[in-house]
N, C-alpha and C positions, 0 to 999 in steps of 0.2 A: 504494500500500500504506500502510496506517495503522499506525503504531507506537504501542503503548500501554505504559505502565509500571504494573505491578501494585503492590499495597501492600507487597510484599516487595522491590520494586526490580528485579524481573525484566522483561526486555523480551519482549513477545509480539506477533506480527503476526497480525492477525485480518481481513485484507482478503478472503480467499476460503477456502473449505473445499476440501480435496482429496478427491477420490473415489478410494477404493482398493478394488479388487475382487481378492480373494485368488485366485480361479480364473484371472483374466486374468494376474495376476502369475506364477502357477505355470507357465502355458503359455508366457509370454514368456521366463521363465528357461530352460525346457526347450529352446526354439528357439535362444536365445543360446548355450547350452551345446553344442548340436549343431553350430552354426556354428563355435564355437571348436575343437571336436574335428576338424571338417573342415579348418580352417586349419592343422592340424598336418601335413597331407599337402601337401608342397610342389608336387607336380604339379597339384593341384587349386587351389592358391592363385592361381597365374597359369595361365591357360588356354593351354597350348601346343598342344593338339590342334586340328587344323583340322576333323576329322570329328566331328560331334556325337555319333554313336553310340559312338565311342571314349571321348570325354569322359564320357558317361553310364555306360559300362562301368567307367571308373576310379572314378566316384562310387559305384557299386554295390560295388566292391571295397573302397573306403574305409569305407563304412557296414558292410560285413560284418566288417571288422577291428575297427571301433569296437564292434560288438555282441559280438564274441568277447572283447574286452578287458573290457567292462563286465559281461557276464552270466556268462562262464566264468572270469574272473580270469586270463586269459592275459597 
């Protein structure tokens, strides 16, 4: 990385430009927020269920409660 000093005395690094896509960022934040909401359910945080269908049912119940909280303000 190259460090340059401008005429005002500020430091600025201009080694590479970053690519920022707002659509990808919005999708990523939505996914991270969903996982954070899912982590509030302790039973889903650590998988205690041995049967996959039961774990899937718990996830469906958790997502239903999340949607109720978000959309209905419960």
